[in-house]
C-alpha distance (Angstrom), angle and dihedral (degrees) to the residues before:
residue distance angle dihedral
M1 . . .
H2 3.64 . .
F3 3.84 89.8 .
D4 3.79 89.9 48.9
I5 3.81 93.2 54.2
E6 3.84 89.4 49.2
T7 3.80 91.4 51.1
K8 3.79 90.7 50.2
S9 3.69 90.2 46.3
T10 3.80 91.2 49.0
K11 3.84 91.1 47.5
H12 3.73 90.7 48.9
Q13 3.85 92.5 47.9
L14 3.85 88.0 47.2
N15 3.75 92.0 50.9
R16 3.80 89.1 50.9
D17 3.69 91.6 50.0
L18 3.73 91.4 49.2
D19 3.75 90.9 47.5
F20 3.89 90.9 51.3
F21 3.74 89.0 45.9
E22 3.83 91.3 52.0
I23 3.85 92.2 46.9
S24 3.77 90.9 46.6
S25 3.86 90.3 48.1
L26 3.81 90.0 48.7
L27 3.80 92.0 49.5
H28 3.84 90.9 49.9
L29 3.76 88.6 48.8
K30 3.81 91.3 48.9
N31 3.83 91.0 49.2
A32 3.67 92.0 46.2
S33 3.85 90.5 51.0
L34 3.77 93.5 48.7
E35 3.87 87.4 52.0
I36 3.82 92.4 50.9
I37 3.77 88.3 47.9
S38 3.80 90.9 49.6
C39 3.90 90.3 49.3
F40 3.86 91.4 52.3
E41 3.87 90.1 49.0
K42 3.86 88.2 52.8
I43 3.69 89.7 47.8
Q44 3.80 91.9 49.0
N45 3.86 90.3 50.5
S46 3.63 91.8 47.8
Y47 3.79 91.9 49.5
H48 3.84 87.0 50.1
N49 3.69 92.3 50.0
I50 3.89 90.3 47.2
R51 3.84 89.9 52.2
I52 3.82 89.7 52.1
L53 3.68 91.5 49.0
Q54 3.88 93.4 45.7
K55 3.91 89.4 51.1
A56 3.90 90.5 49.7
V57 3.80 92.4 49.3
L58 3.76 89.6 48.1
F59 3.66 92.4 49.2
V60 3.90 91.1 50.9
F61 3.82 89.4 44.4
K62 3.83 91.5 53.0
I63 3.89 90.8 48.4
V64 3.87 91.1 50.3
L65 3.84 91.4 45.6
H66 3.83 89.7 50.0
H67 3.80 91.5 51.3
L68 3.78 90.5 46.4
N69 3.80 89.7 52.3
L70 3.78 90.7 49.9
F71 3.73 89.3 49.3
F72 3.78 95.5 49.1
F73 3.77 93.3 44.8
H74 3.79 91.2 53.9
V75 3.81 99.3 39.9
S76 3.75 106.6 27.0
P77 3.79 105.2 57.7
R78 3.84 91.5 63.3
K79 3.82 91.5 49.9
Q80 3.87 94.1 42.8
G81 3.83 90.3 45.5
F82 3.83 89.6 50.3
M83 3.76 92.6 47.4
I84 3.74 91.4 47.7
W85 3.75 92.4 47.6
G86 3.83 89.2 47.3
T87 3.84 96.2 51.8
L88 3.87 89.1 46.1
N89 3.84 92.4 55.6
Q90 3.73 93.8 49.5
């Protein structure tokens, strides 16, 4: 009878240990899942910031390109005309 009580007690303790292990594992899994979600949110925010930066750079590039086009249309035709006229006369 004494042996049977120890066996039941040992089984009960083992069940409690397993329950604690399962709960502990689930808590670790939950924390790991929250960390992964947090990382994905940071990546999404970074991606959003990169998209904003990309749009800003593209906007500045378009402005620079527009001014370069204006510059070349005002300056370049005279030079090109002179160069073409010079090569035709040679």
